[in-house]
N, C-alpha and C positions, 0 to 999 in steps of 0.2 A: 504494500500500500504506500503510495507516494503522497506526501503532504504538500500543500500549496503555499504555505507561509514561507517567505524567503528568510534565510538566516539573517540577512541585514535587518529586516523589519522586526524579527524576533529580538535581536540585540537592542534595537532602538526601544522596543517595548520594555525589555528587562532593565536597561540601564538609563533610559530616559534622555539620551543624548547621542549625537553622532561622534562625540569624542569621549571615550570610555577611560576612566582612570586605570592605569596599570595595576594599582593596588587591588582593584576589584576583580581582576581576571588572572592574576599571577597563579594563585593556587588552583582556581577552578579550571582553567584551560591549559595552563603550562605545567602544573604540578611542581611548582617551585615556590619558595617563600618570597615575600615581597622584597626583602633586601637583595636577594639574588637577582630578582627581576629588574630592580633598579640599577644594579651594577651592570647587568647585561645590556639594559637599555642605553646606559651611558656609553657603552662601547658598540652600540648597534649590533649586538650579537643575538638578538631574539629573531624568531623566524618571520618577523614583520617589523617595519619601522615604527619607532615611537617618537613622540614630540613633546617638547616643553613649550607651552604657549607664552609664558611671560618670563623667560630667563632661566638661569641655572638653578635657582632655588625653588622654582615652581614644580609642581608634580608632573610626572610623566603621564601622557595620554596615548591611546591607540585609536586610530580612526576605525569606526564601526564597519565601514566598507572593506577595509583591509583585513580586519579580524574575521569578517564573514567569509571572505575568499579563503583565508587560512583554514577556517573550520570546515568549509565546503570541500576543500582539497583533502583534508584528513578523513572526512566522511566518504569521499569517493575512493580513497585508498582502502578504507575498511570494507566498503562494499565489494571491491574487487577481490580482496582476500577472502571474504566470506563466500563469495560466489565460487571461487576456486576450490574452497574446502567443502562446498555443499553441492557440487555438480554430480 
């Protein structure tokens, strides 16, 4: 069964903004603690770009569209693996 709500709009509904705080997604989607996520963001070592909107001391954010693409790619990989194992 295929759902029709896009990942992007689901993220907008969940987080209420097109710019999602990295703190809110580090554990949930990356399975890393917030400090590790911040360190990786500073080095642009996460699987998607992160931004600081107001300078070096402001919090890190992830664009909802970019995060949606990342999550959709992960889902596609999982579906391919599942299909191979269940054919």
